[in-house]
C-alpha positions as CSV (number, residue, x, y, z in Angstrom):
1,M,-9.5,4.5,3.0
2,P,-6.3,7.2,3.9
3,E,-4.1,7.7,1.5
4,I,-0.4,7.3,2.2
5,C,1.6,7.7,-1.0
6,R,0.5,9.2,-4.8
7,F,3.5,8.0,-7.7
8,Y,3.1,8.3,-11.3
9,G,-0.9,7.6,-11.1
10,I,-1.0,5.4,-8.4
11,I,-2.3,5.4,-5.2
12,I,-1.2,3.4,-2.6
13,A,-3.8,3.0,0.6
14,M,-5.0,1.3,3.8
15,F,-8.5,0.9,5.4
16,F,-8.9,1.5,9.5
17,D,-9.0,-1.8,11.9
18,D,-8.4,-3.8,8.5
19,H,-8.3,-7.9,8.5
20,N,-4.4,-9.3,8.9
21,P,-2.7,-9.8,7.3
22,P,-1.0,-6.5,7.5
23,H,-1.2,-5.0,3.5
24,F,-1.9,-1.5,2.0
25,H,-4.2,-0.9,-1.3
26,A,-2.7,-0.5,-4.2
27,R,-4.9,1.7,-7.3
28,Y,-3.7,2.3,-10.7
29,G,-6.7,3.5,-13.5
30,G,-9.7,1.5,-12.8
31,S,-8.1,-1.3,-11.2
32,N,-7.0,-2.6,-7.1
33,A,-4.5,-4.7,-6.1
34,V,-4.3,-6.0,-1.6
35,I,-0.5,-6.5,-1.3
36,D,0.9,-8.0,1.7
37,I,3.6,-5.9,3.4
38,N,5.6,-8.4,4.4
39,T,5.7,-10.7,1.4
40,L,4.9,-8.2,-1.4
41,D,2.8,-10.5,-2.4
42,I,-0.6,-9.3,-4.4
43,L,-3.8,-11.4,-1.8
44,E,-6.1,-10.2,-4.1
45,G,-7.2,-7.6,-7.3
46,K,-5.0,-6.9,-10.0
47,I,-2.8,-4.1,-11.3
48,P,-1.0,-3.6,-14.4
49,P,2.6,-5.2,-14.6
50,R,4.3,-1.8,-14.3
51,A,2.0,-0.4,-12.2
52,L,3.2,-3.5,-9.7
53,N,6.2,-3.4,-10.8
54,M,6.9,0.0,-9.3
55,V,4.9,-0.3,-6.7
56,I,6.7,-3.5,-5.1
57,E,10.0,-1.0,-5.8
58,W,8.9,1.2,-3.8
59,A,7.1,-0.9,-1.1
60,K,10.4,-3.3,-0.7
61,S,11.9,0.2,0.0
62,H,9.6,1.0,2.6
63,Q,8.1,-2.2,4.7
64,N,9.3,-0.6,8.1
65,E,7.0,3.0,7.6
66,L,4.3,0.4,5.9
67,L,4.1,-1.4,9.1
68,K,4.2,1.4,11.2
69,D,1.5,2.6,9.2
70,W,-0.9,-0.6,9.2
71,E,-0.8,-0.8,13.4
72,L,-2.1,3.1,13.4
73,A,-4.2,2.8,11.0
74,K,-5.3,-0.7,13.1
75,S,-6.1,1.6,16.1
76,H,-7.9,4.5,14.6
77,Q,-4.7,6.3,13.8
78,N,-4.5,8.8,10.7
79,P,-1.3,7.1,9.2
80,E,1.5,9.3,7.9
81,K,2.5,9.9,4.6
82,I,5.5,7.7,3.1
83,V,7.4,9.3,0.3
84,P,6.6,8.8,-3.4
85,L,9.2,7.0,-5.7
86,K,11.0,9.1,-8.0
């Protein structure tokens, strides 16, 4: 699973050739959530609220880049790194 970004102990990644809808995985500690890129809804899993708020804040400002990375990963190409939340 290629890592796209890492900030404040949160890892953002995507699987190659993953199922729809377009989404990314956010890991924090032992928690994992799958988040829809378009709606930013949690599709499955759970991460602590504070970490989730940071992930959503980051994803809102990088939705276009996340969609581009989704297309790359669907094509078995390495997604590009995205600037972390500061």
